[in-house]
MDTraj code that builds the backbone (N, CA, C; nanometers):
import mdtraj as md
import numpy as np

residues = "ALA GLY LEU ILE ALA ALA SER ALA LEU LEU VAL TRP SER ALA SER ALA MET ALA LEU THR SER PHE ALA THR PRO SER ARG ASN ILE GLY CYS ILE GLY ASP ARG THR GLU VAL ARG CYS ASP ILE ARG GLN THR SER ALA THR PRO PRO LYS LYS PRO ALA ASN CYS ARG PHE ASP TRP GLY ASP ALA PHE SER VAL ARG PRO THR GLY ARG GLY ARG GLY VAL CYS HIS SER ASP THR ALA LEU PRO ALA PRO GLY GLN LYS ILE ARG ILE LEU ALA TYR GLY THR SER ILE THR LEU GLY LYS ILE THR CYS THR SER ARG ARG SER GLY LEU THR CYS ARG ASN ARG GLY ASP HIS GLY PHE PHE LEU SER ARG GLU LYS ILE ARG VAL PHE".split()
xyz = np.array([
    [2.1544, 2.7577, 4.2334],
    [2.1142, 2.6492, 4.1447],
    [1.9639, 2.6276, 4.1534],
    [1.9072, 2.6403, 4.2736],
    [1.7633, 2.6217, 4.2908],
    [1.6822, 2.7229, 4.2116],
    [1.7287, 2.8475, 4.2063],
    [1.6582, 2.9522, 4.1332],
    [1.6609, 2.9245, 3.9832],
    [1.7735, 2.8771, 3.9324],
    [1.7834, 2.8460, 3.7897],
    [1.6882, 2.7321, 3.7553],
    [1.6845, 2.6289, 3.8382],
    [1.5944, 2.5158, 3.8139],
    [1.4492, 2.5631, 3.8189],
    [1.4149, 2.6452, 3.9172],
    [1.2784, 2.6959, 3.9278],
    [1.2439, 2.7821, 3.8076],
    [1.3376, 2.8629, 3.7627],
    [1.3162, 2.9482, 3.6472],
    [1.2921, 2.8643, 3.5217],
    [1.3707, 2.7589, 3.5023],
    [1.3535, 2.6710, 3.3864],
    [1.2176, 2.6032, 3.3916],
    [1.1743, 2.5639, 3.5113],
    [1.0454, 2.4989, 3.5268],
    [0.9322, 2.5948, 3.4890],
    [0.9440, 2.7200, 3.5283],
    [0.8419, 2.8186, 3.4942],
    [0.8330, 2.8399, 3.3432],
    [0.9463, 2.8457, 3.2772],
    [0.9468, 2.8624, 3.1317],
    [0.8813, 2.7428, 3.0663],
    [0.9168, 2.6214, 3.1100],
    [0.8592, 2.5006, 3.0532],
    [0.7085, 2.4977, 3.0770],
    [0.6645, 2.5311, 3.1976],
    [0.5214, 2.5296, 3.2289],
    [0.4454, 2.6293, 3.1433],
    [0.5028, 2.7474, 3.1230],
    [0.4364, 2.8490, 3.0411],
    [0.4243, 2.7997, 2.8970],
    [0.5270, 2.7321, 2.8454],
    [0.5222, 2.6794, 2.7091],
    [0.4180, 2.5698, 2.6985],
    [0.4151, 2.4809, 2.7964],
    [0.3220, 2.3683, 2.7925],
    [0.1781, 2.4179, 2.7917],
    [0.1504, 2.5256, 2.8625],
    [0.0142, 2.5770, 2.8664],
    [-0.0278, 2.6350, 2.7318],
    [0.0665, 2.6732, 2.6479],
    [0.0342, 2.7342, 2.5197],
    [0.0018, 2.6290, 2.4128],
    [0.0223, 2.5015, 2.4417],
    [-0.0055, 2.3971, 2.3439],
    [-0.1560, 2.3790, 2.3256],
    [-0.1965, 2.3542, 2.2024],
    [-0.3356, 2.3300, 2.1688],
    [-0.3476, 2.1875, 2.1179],
    [-0.4420, 2.1126, 2.1710],
    [-0.4684, 1.9767, 2.1245],
    [-0.6052, 1.9725, 2.0592],
    [-0.6167, 1.8936, 1.9526],
    [-0.7457, 1.8754, 1.8868],
    [-0.7457, 1.7440, 1.8111],
    [-0.8648, 1.7000, 1.7729],
    [-0.8792, 1.5748, 1.6992],
    [-0.9890, 1.5899, 1.5953],
    [-0.9856, 1.5021, 1.4963],
    [-1.0932, 1.4986, 1.3966],
    [-1.2162, 1.4342, 1.4615],
    [-1.3344, 1.4543, 1.4033],
    [-1.4559, 1.3965, 1.4628],
    [-1.4499, 1.2442, 1.4804],
    [-1.3797, 1.1745, 1.3919],
    [-1.3659, 1.0285, 1.4044],
    [-1.2674, 0.9890, 1.5137],
    [-1.1893, 1.0862, 1.5616],
    [-1.0812, 1.0656, 1.6594],
    [-0.9704, 0.9777, 1.6022],
    [-0.9686, 0.9593, 1.4694],
    [-0.8643, 0.8817, 1.4038],
    [-0.7358, 0.9629, 1.3893],
    [-0.7480, 1.0955, 1.3935],
    [-0.6323, 1.1843, 1.3836],
    [-0.6335, 1.2769, 1.5048],
    [-0.5204, 1.2819, 1.5731],
    [-0.5054, 1.3702, 1.6882],
    [-0.3850, 1.4600, 1.6670],
    [-0.3971, 1.5851, 1.7087],
    [-0.2908, 1.6831, 1.6857],
    [-0.2591, 1.7601, 1.8130],
    [-0.1371, 1.8105, 1.8164],
    [-0.0938, 1.8989, 1.9243],
    [0.0028, 1.9994, 1.8627],
    [-0.0049, 2.1237, 1.9071],
    [0.0871, 2.2213, 1.8519],
    [0.0726, 2.3586, 1.9120],
    [0.1532, 2.4468, 1.8576],
    [0.1501, 2.5875, 1.8944],
    [0.1937, 2.6659, 1.7712],
    [0.2302, 2.7909, 1.7878],
    [0.2649, 2.8725, 1.6713],
    [0.3984, 2.8310, 1.6075],
    [0.4770, 2.7452, 1.6754],
    [0.6070, 2.7057, 1.6213],
    [0.6040, 2.5721, 1.5469],
    [0.5039, 2.4885, 1.5726],
    [0.4965, 2.3580, 1.5065],
    [0.3637, 2.2916, 1.5403],
    [0.3086, 2.2195, 1.4419],
    [0.1898, 2.1373, 1.4642],
    [0.2249, 1.9945, 1.4243],
    [0.1929, 1.9006, 1.5121],
    [0.2149, 1.7580, 1.4857],
    [0.0806, 1.6865, 1.4916],
    [0.0569, 1.5992, 1.3948],
    [-0.0638, 1.5183, 1.3940],
    [-0.0271, 1.3724, 1.3753],
    [-0.0953, 1.2864, 1.4488],
    [-0.0758, 1.1419, 1.4404],
    [-0.2046, 1.0791, 1.3877],
    [-0.1916, 0.9728, 1.3105],
    [-0.3082, 0.9026, 1.2571],
    [-0.3106, 0.7615, 1.3137],
    [-0.4274, 0.7198, 1.3610],
    [-0.4426, 0.5890, 1.4256],
    [-0.4497, 0.4772, 1.3218],
    [-0.5346, 0.4934, 1.2202],
    [-0.5529, 0.3895, 1.1186],
    [-0.5475, 0.4500, 0.9794],
    [-0.4641, 0.3901, 0.8941],
    [-0.4563, 0.4300, 0.7543],
    [-0.4068, 0.3103, 0.6744],
    [-0.4535, 0.3006, 0.5512],
    [-0.4045, 0.1944, 0.4629],
    [-0.2938, 0.2469, 0.3724],
    [-0.2596, 0.3751, 0.3886],
    [-0.1553, 0.4374, 0.3059],
    [-0.0181, 0.3797, 0.3393],
    [0.0670, 0.3757, 0.2382],
    [0.2057, 0.3335, 0.2588],
    [0.2819, 0.4527, 0.3163],
    [0.3443, 0.4355, 0.4330],
    [0.4155, 0.5489, 0.4926],
    [0.5439, 0.5798, 0.4168],
    [0.5947, 0.7023, 0.4335],
    [0.7255, 0.7355, 0.3765],
    [0.8300, 0.6391, 0.4329],
    [0.9379, 0.6186, 0.3595],
    [1.0442, 0.5273, 0.4024],
    [1.1020, 0.5720, 0.5370],
    [1.1195, 0.4761, 0.6258],
    [1.1723, 0.5040, 0.7593],
    [1.3208, 0.5381, 0.7504],
    [1.3618, 0.6511, 0.8075],
    [1.5043, 0.6863, 0.8071],
    [1.5854, 0.5841, 0.8876],
    [1.7062, 0.5583, 0.8449],
    [1.7934, 0.4622, 0.9125],
    [1.8208, 0.5021, 1.0570],
    [1.8212, 0.6317, 1.0854],
    [1.8526, 0.6772, 1.2215],
    [1.7306, 0.6814, 1.3137],
    [1.6139, 0.6384, 1.2674],
    [1.4930, 0.6372, 1.3509],
    [1.4829, 0.5028, 1.4215],
    [1.4946, 0.5056, 1.5542],
    [1.4878, 0.3831, 1.6336],
    [1.3516, 0.3664, 1.7017],
    [1.2571, 0.4550, 1.6714],
    [1.1262, 0.4511, 1.7366],
    [1.0168, 0.4271, 1.6321],
    [0.8955, 0.4728, 1.6602],
    [0.7835, 0.4551, 1.5677],
    [0.7951, 0.5524, 1.4510],
    [0.7438, 0.5103, 1.3358],
    [0.7541, 0.5902, 1.2143],
    [0.6334, 0.5632, 1.1231],
    [0.5921, 0.6659, 1.0513],
    [0.4912, 0.6487, 0.9480],
    [0.3503, 0.6862, 0.9872],
    [0.3298, 0.7243, 1.1142],
    [0.1955, 0.7618, 1.1587],
    [0.1916, 0.8994, 1.2254],
    [0.3013, 0.9737, 1.2198],
    [0.3091, 1.1064, 1.2817],
    [0.3800, 1.2020, 1.1858],
    [0.3226, 1.3230, 1.1733],
    [0.3737, 1.4211, 1.0774],
    [0.3667, 1.5592, 1.1403],
    [0.4591, 1.6462, 1.0982],
    [0.4583, 1.7813, 1.1535],
    [0.4899, 1.8841, 1.0456],
    [0.4541, 2.0074, 1.0772],
    [0.4862, 2.1203, 0.9903],
    [0.5181, 2.2393, 1.0794],
    [0.6152, 2.3176, 1.0346],
    [0.6540, 2.4406, 1.1038],
    [0.6089, 2.5600, 1.0201],
    [0.6252, 2.6820, 1.0702],
    [0.5797, 2.7997, 0.9948],
    [0.6442, 2.8137, 0.8569],
    [0.7651, 2.7602, 0.8397],
    [0.8305, 2.7620, 0.7089],
    [0.8849, 2.6227, 0.6813],
    [0.9010, 2.5909, 0.5549],
    [0.9565, 2.4612, 0.5174],
    [0.8508, 2.3557, 0.4948],
    [0.8952, 2.2431, 0.4416],
    [0.8069, 2.1322, 0.4081],
    [0.7579, 2.0575, 0.5320],
    [0.6460, 1.9880, 0.5138],
    [0.5998, 1.8963, 0.6164],
    [0.6980, 1.7810, 0.6245],
    [0.6930, 1.7052, 0.7334],
    [0.7875, 1.5952, 0.7483],
    [0.7289, 1.4876, 0.8382],
    [0.7819, 1.3668, 0.8237],
    [0.7473, 1.2584, 0.9136],
    [0.8183, 1.2774, 1.0459],
    [0.7631, 1.2204, 1.1516],
    [0.8197, 1.2343, 1.2852],
    [0.8559, 1.0959, 1.3394],
    [0.9804, 1.0793, 1.3781],
    [1.0275, 0.9594, 1.4484],
    [0.9920, 0.9830, 1.5956],
    [0.9108, 0.8943, 1.6542],
    [0.8575, 0.9258, 1.7875],
    [0.8399, 0.8025, 1.8750],
    [0.8295, 0.8290, 2.0041],
    [0.8005, 0.7238, 2.1012],
    [0.6826, 0.7643, 2.1892],
    [0.6054, 0.8631, 2.1425],
    [0.4882, 0.9106, 2.2142],
    [0.3743, 0.9242, 2.1140],
    [0.2638, 0.9871, 2.1520],
    [0.1537, 1.0040, 2.0581],
    [0.0795, 1.1346, 2.0820],
    [0.0234, 1.1873, 1.9748],
    [-0.0638, 1.3045, 1.9833],
    [-0.2098, 1.2616, 1.9775],
    [-0.2347, 1.1302, 1.9669],
    [-0.3716, 1.0792, 1.9608],
    [-0.4374, 1.0878, 2.0972],
    [-0.5669, 1.1208, 2.0993],
    [-0.6356, 1.1255, 2.2284],
    [-0.6572, 0.9843, 2.2834],
    [-0.6489, 0.9715, 2.4144],
    [-0.6774, 0.8442, 2.4805],
    [-0.8286, 0.8202, 2.4744],
    [-0.8719, 0.6947, 2.4770],
    [-1.0164, 0.6676, 2.4765],
    [-1.0850, 0.7427, 2.5902],
    [-1.1921, 0.8127, 2.5576],
    [-1.2677, 0.8873, 2.6581],
    [-1.2070, 1.0215, 2.6963],
    [-1.0860, 1.0542, 2.6471],
    [-1.0225, 1.1822, 2.6806],
    [-1.1029, 1.2971, 2.6212],
    [-1.1250, 1.3997, 2.7020],
    [-1.1919, 1.5200, 2.6508],
    [-1.0899, 1.5972, 2.5699],
    [-1.1268, 1.6299, 2.4464],
    [-1.0356, 1.7011, 2.3570],
    [-1.1204, 1.7844, 2.2619],
    [-1.0659, 1.8939, 2.2175],
    [-1.1356, 1.9779, 2.1199],
    [-1.1513, 1.8991, 1.9896],
    [-1.2724, 1.8944, 1.9378],
    [-1.2989, 1.8272, 1.8105],
    [-1.3061, 1.9330, 1.7014],
    [-1.2258, 1.9147, 1.5978],
    [-1.2256, 2.0063, 1.4835],
    [-1.3284, 1.9527, 1.3842],
    [-1.4481, 2.0085, 1.3887],
    [-1.5596, 1.9610, 1.3059],
    [-1.5244, 1.9654, 1.1577],
    [-1.5827, 1.8737, 1.0814],
    [-1.5608, 1.8734, 0.9363],
    [-1.6011, 2.0086, 0.8781],
    [-1.5176, 2.0603, 0.7885],
    [-1.5453, 2.1891, 0.7260],
    [-1.4942, 2.3081, 0.8050],
    [-1.4248, 2.2823, 0.9160],
    [-1.3718, 2.3928, 0.9963],
    [-1.2194, 2.3854, 1.0026],
    [-1.1592, 2.4966, 1.0423],
    [-1.0133, 2.5088, 1.0498],
    [-0.9717, 2.5661, 1.1833],
    [-0.8469, 2.5420, 1.2179],
    [-0.7838, 2.6050, 1.3334],
    [-0.6499, 2.6593, 1.2851],
    [-0.6166, 2.7805, 1.3283],
    [-0.4898, 2.8407, 1.2901],
    [-0.4067, 2.8645, 1.4147],
    [-0.2844, 2.8130, 1.4115],
    [-0.1882, 2.8334, 1.5196],
    [-0.0703, 2.9069, 1.4574],
    [-0.0609, 3.0344, 1.4830],
    [0.0442, 3.1153, 1.4208],
    [0.0255, 3.1178, 1.2705],
    [0.1248, 3.0672, 1.1961],
    [0.1200, 3.0670, 1.0494],
    [0.0841, 2.9297, 0.9933],
    [0.0289, 2.8424, 1.0788],
    [-0.0083, 2.7067, 1.0383],
    [-0.1591, 2.6903, 1.0535],
    [-0.2241, 2.6436, 0.9476],
    [-0.3682, 2.6218, 0.9506],
    [-0.3978, 2.4755, 0.9229],
    [-0.4829, 2.4161, 1.0057],
    [-0.5281, 2.2782, 0.9857],
    [-0.6773, 2.2820, 0.9556],
    [-0.7161, 2.2108, 0.8505],
    [-0.8553, 2.2057, 0.8076],
    [-0.9034, 2.0612, 0.8086],
    [-1.0151, 2.0389, 0.8752],
    [-1.0760, 1.9074, 0.8855],
    [-1.1862, 1.8945, 0.7801],
    [-1.1799, 1.7870, 0.7035],
    [-1.2839, 1.7562, 0.6058],
    [-1.3154, 1.6073, 0.6166],
    [-1.4293, 1.5666, 0.5660],
    [-1.4635, 1.4238, 0.5663],
    [-1.3567, 1.3431, 0.4926],
    [-1.2905, 1.4057, 0.3946],
    [-1.1882, 1.3374, 0.3153],
    [-1.0539, 1.3260, 0.3878],
    [-1.0348, 1.3999, 0.4977],
    [-0.9098, 1.3936, 0.5726],
    [-0.8728, 1.5272, 0.6336],
    [-0.7553, 1.5330, 0.6927],
    [-0.7060, 1.6538, 0.7596],
    [-0.5848, 1.7071, 0.6846],
    [-0.5872, 1.8373, 0.6571],
    [-0.4739, 1.9049, 0.5940],
    [-0.4205, 2.0100, 0.6898],
    [-0.2903, 2.0090, 0.7128],
    [-0.2234, 2.1148, 0.7892],
    [-0.1180, 2.1742, 0.6979],
    [-0.1192, 2.3068, 0.6841],
    [-0.0220, 2.3720, 0.5956],
    [0.0179, 2.5070, 0.6501],
    [0.1408, 2.5466, 0.6125],
    [0.1888, 2.6792, 0.6503],
    [0.1584, 2.7768, 0.5355],
    [0.1940, 2.9015, 0.5542],
    [0.1641, 3.0027, 0.4516],
    [0.2453, 2.9839, 0.3240],
    [0.3513, 2.9027, 0.3299],
    [0.4300, 2.8694, 0.2116],
    [0.3695, 2.7529, 0.1341],
    [0.2489, 2.7091, 0.1753],
    [0.1760, 2.5989, 0.1124],
    [0.2484, 2.4653, 0.1270],
    [0.3180, 2.4461, 0.2392],
    [0.3826, 2.3191, 0.2714],
    [0.3136, 2.2596, 0.3937],
    [0.3130, 2.1283, 0.4023],
    [0.2531, 2.0619, 0.5173],
    [0.2270, 1.9158, 0.4900],
    [0.1066, 1.8692, 0.5288],
    [0.0710, 1.7292, 0.5100],
    [-0.0799, 1.7121, 0.5032],
    [-0.1204, 1.5991, 0.4437],
    [-0.2599, 1.5571, 0.4361],
    [-0.2654, 1.4144, 0.4889],
    [-0.3591, 1.3887, 0.5801],
    [-0.3748, 1.2559, 0.6381],
    [-0.5180, 1.2079, 0.6238],
    [-0.5348, 1.0827, 0.5824],
    [-0.6672, 1.0208, 0.5780],
    [-0.6525, 0.8705, 0.5937],
    [-0.7623, 0.8002, 0.6016],
    [-0.7583, 0.6543, 0.6139],
    [-0.6985, 0.5906, 0.4896],
    [-0.7081, 0.6594, 0.3747],
    [-0.6604, 0.6037, 0.2483],
    [-0.5278, 0.6605, 0.1993],
    [-0.4916, 0.7789, 0.2469],
    [-0.3789, 0.8487, 0.1843],
    [-0.3000, 0.9310, 0.2856],
    [-0.1691, 0.9359, 0.2653],
    [-0.0805, 1.0272, 0.3390],
    [-0.0005, 1.1016, 0.2336],
    [0.0002, 1.2336, 0.2447],
    [0.0793, 1.3132, 0.1509],
    [0.1534, 1.4194, 0.2281],
    [0.2838, 1.4277, 0.2075],
    [0.3683, 1.5288, 0.2712],
    [0.4178, 1.6209, 0.1610],
    [0.4017, 1.7515, 0.1800],
    [0.4384, 1.8465, 0.0731],
    [0.5048, 1.9703, 0.1301],
])
top = md.Topology()
chain = top.add_chain()
for i, resn in enumerate(residues, 1):
    res = top.add_residue(resn, chain, resSeq=i)
    for name in ("N", "CA", "C"):
        top.add_atom(name, md.element.get_by_symbol(name[0]), res)
traj = md.Trajectory(xyz[None], top)
C-alpha cells in the first residue's frame, strides 16, 4: 500500500510541476494551466456573468476555462487562479501570447483571450466576458 501511495504522489507532483501560471500586466486576470486545460479568473469586471448553474454551490462568474477541444465554459470553484498580492508570477505583456498545447492566450490592453485551435474559448476584460 505504501508503494502505491508513493507512486500516486510522484504522478501528482510531476503533473503539478507542469502547470504554468501567468497574469495580465494589471494583475486583474490570473491564469493557470497546462496542455490539457487553461483556467483564468478575473478579479474585477462590470460584465454580467453567465447564469449560475443550479448545481454550483461555490463561486461562479469570475472563472473560465478552455480545453484543447470544445467550447469555453464557466468554472464553479472554491479556489482562485489569481495571484496573491506581491506574488511573483509570469506577466503576459500586452500584445504577447502564450501557448500551452493547443490552447493560446493573448494579452491585449482590451482584455485577455484564450482559445483552442477550434476557435473556442473565452474573452475577459473589465467591461466584458464572452464565452465561445
